[in-house]
LUMVO-301106 format. One record per residue: y, x, z of N, C-alpha, C in turn. Coordinates in steps of 0.05 Angstrom, whole numbers, padded with zeros to 5 digits, always signed. Atoms other than C-alpha are relative to their C-alpha. Layout:
REM residues N
YXZYXZYXZ/...
This chain:
REM residues 171
+00007+00023+00017-00687+00418-00070+00024-00004-00019/-00022+00004+00019-00647+00407-00134+00005-00030-00004/-00007+00028+00004-00610+00343-00147-00007-00009-00028/+00005+00012+00026-00622+00296-00205+00021+00010-00020/-00021-00010+00017-00555+00317-00234-00005+00029-00009/+00006-00028+00007-00575+00391-00232-00023+00001-00019/+00024+00001+00018-00642+00375-00265+00009-00009-00028/-00010+00010+00026-00606+00336-00320+00016+00023-00014/-00016-00023+00011-00558+00395-00329-00018+00022-00011/+00019-00020+00011-00616+00443-00337-00013-00009-00026/+00013+00011+00025-00650+00398-00388+00019+00001-00023/-00020+00000+00021-00586+00392-00428+00006+00028-00009/-00005-00028+00007-00573+00467-00425-00022+00011-00018/+00023-00009+00016-00642+00479-00453+00000-00011-00028/+00000+00013+00026-00630+00431-00510+00028-00002-00013/-00028+00000+00009-00556+00447-00523+00001+00003-00031/-00001-00005+00029-00571+00472-00594-00007-00025-00016/+00008+00025+00013-00604+00406-00612+00024-00019+00000/-00024+00018-00002-00543+00367-00587+00022+00010-00019/-00021-00010+00018-00495+00413-00624-00006-00005-00029/+00008+00006+00028-00534+00405-00689+00005-00029-00006/-00004+00028+00003-00532+00330-00680+00030-00007-00005/-00029+00005+00002-00456+00330-00670+00011+00012-00026/-00010-00014+00024-00444+00380-00727-00006-00017-00026/+00007+00017+00024-00480+00334-00777+00019-00023-00003/-00017+00023+00001-00430+00280-00760+00030+00007-00002/-00028-00009+00001-00366+00321-00764+00007+00014-00026/-00009-00015+00023-00325+00349-00821+00010+00027+00009/-00010-00025-00011-00294+00403-00776-00019+00009+00021/+00021-00009-00018-00350+00441-00743+00011+00011+00026/-00012-00010-00024-00303+00472-00692+00002-00020+00022/-00002+00021-00019-00298+00405-00658-00027-00006+00013/+00027+00007-00010-00373+00401-00646-00004+00009+00029/+00004-00009-00027-00372+00443-00583+00016-00018+00020/-00016+00017-00018-00316+00400-00553-00014-00027+00004/+00013+00026-00002-00353+00335-00569-00026+00003+00016/+00025-00004-00015-00419+00362-00543+00006+00004+00030/-00007-00005-00028-00386+00387-00479+00009-00026+00014/-00009+00025-00012-00352+00320-00467-00024-00019+00004/+00024+00017-00003-00419+00284-00479-00016+00009+00024/+00015-00011-00022-00453+00330-00429+00013-00008+00027/-00014+00007-00024-00399+00317-00378-00004-00030+00007/+00005+00028-00004-00408+00242-00387-00028-00005+00011/+00028+00003-00009-00483+00248-00378-00003+00009+00029/+00002-00010-00027-00476+00290-00315+00014-00019+00020/-00013+00019-00017-00426+00241-00286-00017-00025+00005/+00018+00024-00002-00474+00184-00300-00025+00007+00017/+00024-00008-00015-00532+00224-00270+00005-00001+00030/-00006+00002-00029-00496+00223-00203-00005-00029+00010/+00001+00028-00007-00501+00147-00204-00028-00013-00005/+00025+00013+00008-00567+00131-00238-00020+00021-00010/+00021-00017+00011-00633+00161-00260+00000-00001-00030/+00000-00002+00029-00633+00186-00331-00026+00013-00008/+00026-00010+00007-00702+00195-00361+00000+00018-00024/-00001-00016+00025-00682+00224-00429+00029+00009-00003/-00028-00010+00001-00618+00265-00420+00010+00006-00029/-00009-00007+00027-00617+00289-00493+00008-00025-00016/-00007+00025+00014-00619+00219-00522+00025-00012+00011/-00024+00011-00013-00567+00197-00472+00025+00016-00009/-00022-00017+00008-00523+00256-00491+00007-00005-00030/-00005+00006+00029-00531+00241-00566+00014-00026-00003/-00014+00026+00001-00511+00169-00554+00029+00003+00010/-00027-00004-00010-00451+00192-00513+00017+00015-00021/-00015-00015+00021-00431+00241-00569+00007-00019-00023/-00006+00020+00022-00437+00185-00621+00023-00018+00009/-00021+00017-00010-00393+00141-00578+00027+00015+00001/-00024-00016+00001-00342+00197-00571+00011+00001-00028/-00009-00001+00029-00340+00204-00647+00011-00026-00009/-00010+00027+00008-00332+00129-00656+00027-00004+00013/-00026+00003-00013-00275+00129-00605+00021+00016-00015/-00019-00017+00015-00242+00186-00643+00007-00014-00026/-00005+00014+00025-00250+00147-00707+00018-00024+00003/-00017+00024-00005-00219+00085-00677+00029+00009+00006/-00027-00009-00006-00160+00125-00651+00013+00008-00026/-00011-00007+00026-00150+00153-00722+00009-00026-00014/-00006+00025+00014-00152+00082-00749+00023-00015+00012/-00021+00015-00014-00103+00057-00697+00026+00016+00004/-00024-00017-00003-00050+00111-00706+00024-00018-00005/-00024+00016+00003+00018+00080-00697+00018+00011-00022/-00019-00007+00022+00069+00081-00754+00020+00020+00011/-00020-00018-00011+00120+00114-00709-00010+00028+00004/+00012-00026-00003+00073+00171-00694-00001+00015-00026/+00002-00013+00027+00063+00184-00768+00028+00008-00009/-00027-00007+00008+00138+00182-00781+00010+00025+00014/-00009-00023-00015+00152+00231-00725-00014+00025-00009/+00015-00024+00009+00098+00278-00750+00008+00008-00028/-00008-00007+00027+00129+00276-00819-00021-00005-00021/+00022+00006+00019+00066+00250-00853+00007-00024-00018/-00003+00025+00014+00094+00184-00876+00020+00003-00023/-00022+00001+00020+00158+00198-00914+00004+00027-00013/-00004-00025+00015+00162+00250-00968+00030+00006+00000/-00028-00007-00002+00227+00288-00962+00015-00006-00026/-00013+00007+00026+00241+00273-01036+00002-00029-00005/+00000+00029+00004+00233+00198-01027+00028-00011+00005/-00025+00013-00005+00293+00154-01033-00003-00018+00025/+00002+00018-00023+00310+00109-00973-00017-00025-00006/+00016+00024+00007+00281+00049-01010-00030+00006-00003/+00029-00008+00003+00216+00086-01027-00012+00005+00028/+00010-00006-00028+00210+00109-00954-00004-00027+00014/+00003+00027-00013+00221+00037-00930-00025-00014-00011/+00023+00012+00013+00169+00012-00980-00026+00012+00011/+00025-00013-00011+00117+00064-00956-00005-00008+00029/+00003+00008-00028+00131+00047-00884-00010-00029+00003/+00009+00028+00000+00123-00028-00897-00029-00002-00009/+00028+00001+00009+00058-00017-00935-00019+00010+00021/+00017-00011-00021+00030+00025-00879-00003-00021+00023/+00001+00020-00020+00048-00029-00829-00018-00024-00008/+00017+00022+00010+00015-00082-00873-00030+00008+00001/+00027-00009-00001-00048-00040-00878-00011+00000+00029/+00008+00001-00028-00050-00032-00802-00006-00028+00009/+00005+00028-00007-00044-00107-00794-00025-00011-00013/+00024+00009+00014-00097-00119-00847-00025+00010+00014/+00023-00011-00014-00144-00073-00810-00005-00014+00026/+00003+00014-00026-00131-00107-00744-00009-00029-00004/+00007+00028+00006-00140-00176-00777-00029-00003-00010/+00027+00001+00011-00209-00159-00805-00019-00010+00022/+00021+00006-00020-00271-00188-00771-00008+00026+00013/+00007-00023-00016-00292-00140-00716-00022+00017-00012/+00023-00015+00012-00358-00121-00750+00009+00015-00025/-00009-00014+00024-00324-00105-00816+00018+00024+00007/-00017-00021-00008-00271-00064-00782-00016+00024+00012/+00016-00021-00012-00323-00026-00741-00016+00016-00022/+00014-00014+00022-00364-00010-00804+00019+00018-00015/-00020-00016+00015-00302+00014-00840+00008+00025+00015/-00009-00023-00016-00278+00058-00783-00022+00020+00003/+00022-00019-00004-00346+00088-00770-00007+00015-00025/+00006-00013+00025-00358+00102-00843+00023+00019-00009/-00023-00015+00010-00288+00126-00861+00010+00022+00019/-00010-00020-00019-00263+00160-00798-00022+00015+00014/+00022-00013-00014-00328+00175-00763-00019+00014-00019/+00017-00012+00021-00362+00195-00829-00030-00003+00006/+00028+00005-00005-00427+00163-00808-00013-00011-00026/+00014+00009+00023-00479+00147-00860-00004-00031+00002/+00005+00029+00000-00492+00075-00882-00026-00006+00016/+00026+00004-00013-00563+00083-00855+00004+00000+00031/-00005-00003-00029-00539+00105-00785+00015-00025+00010/-00015+00023-00008-00489+00048-00781-00018-00025+00000/+00018+00022+00002-00541-00002-00804-00020-00001+00023/+00019-00002-00021-00591+00022-00753+00013-00007+00027/-00013+00006-00026-00541+00020-00695+00009-00029+00003/-00010+00027-00001-00513-00048-00713-00022-00021-00007/+00023+00017+00007-00582-00076-00732+00006-00018-00024/-00005+00013+00026-00560-00094-00803-00015+00014-00021/+00012-00014+00023-00588-00078-00871+00021+00019-00011/-00018-00020+00013-00559-00019-00908+00018-00015-00020/-00016+00015+00020-00536-00068-00962+00023-00016+00014/-00021+00015-00015-00498-00110-00910+00022+00019+00009/-00020-00019-00008-00463-00048-00884+00017+00009-00024/-00015-00007+00024-00444-00027-00955+00019-00022-00008/-00017+00022+00008-00417-00096-00969+00024-00002+00019/-00022+00001-00019-00375-00096-00905+00020+00022-00006/-00018-00023+00006-00347-00027-00922+00016-00005-00025/-00013+00005+00025-00332-00046-00993+00022-00022+00002/-00020+00021-00003-00296-00110-00974+00024+00009+00017/-00022-00010-00016-00255-00074-00921+00017+00019-00017/-00015-00019+00017-00236-00019-00970+00016-00015-00021/-00014+00016+00020-00218-00071-01022+00024-00014+00012/-00023+00013-00013-00174-00109-00973+00023+00019+00005/-00021-00020-00005-00137-00046-00953+00013+00010-00026/-00011-00009+00025-00129-00024-01025+00019-00021-00011/-00018+00021+00010-00100-00091-01045+00025-00002+00017/-00024+00000-00017-00054-00090-00985+00018+00023-00006/-00016-00023+00006-00030-00020-01001+00014-00003-00027/-00012+00005+00027-00017-00042-01073+00021-00023+00001/-00020+00021-00003+00026-00099-01046-00012-00027-00008/+00012+00026+00006-00024-00154-01064-00015-00008+00026/+00011+00009-00026-00039-00189-00998-00022-00020-00004/+00023+00017+00002-00101-00229-00984+00008-00029-00008/-00008+00028+00006-00062-00295-00988+00010-00003-00029/-00009+00001+00028-00039-00277-01059-00023+00004-00019/+00022-00007+00017-00108-00260-01085-00017-00024-00006/
């Protein structure tokens, strides 16, 4: 007799191409698709040990979407120190004052992103880092496409003004 977990595994193996196609549509680097799909399958199998899953493919797609959102959030929450250590922040030709200015602007942008209403921040991160469509975000958050576009636009405008040195309290 096969276990529920084994049955779920068989179902997912049979539909692996569908899951991979789903993930590839949401990624810019297709090479990451296999990793995301594998992680999603592992999450579904772990969950299948605890509870009955009627539609493993839908569950795996939802898990993959959550993985992509988590990755997007991690990108949005990158610490300034990590960027400096990686050499992405300060151009080697920048003067010390220019480097300090760039570092301060990045910190301000990080704070501005953290200070945004949670819904606006989520829309921005999912659209920008997760590269999800306005329609997909609207459907998942139960908003209109226009509302999602407005949230994204306002978040981008806030970050642009912050990066330009014009803070929300000065506008």
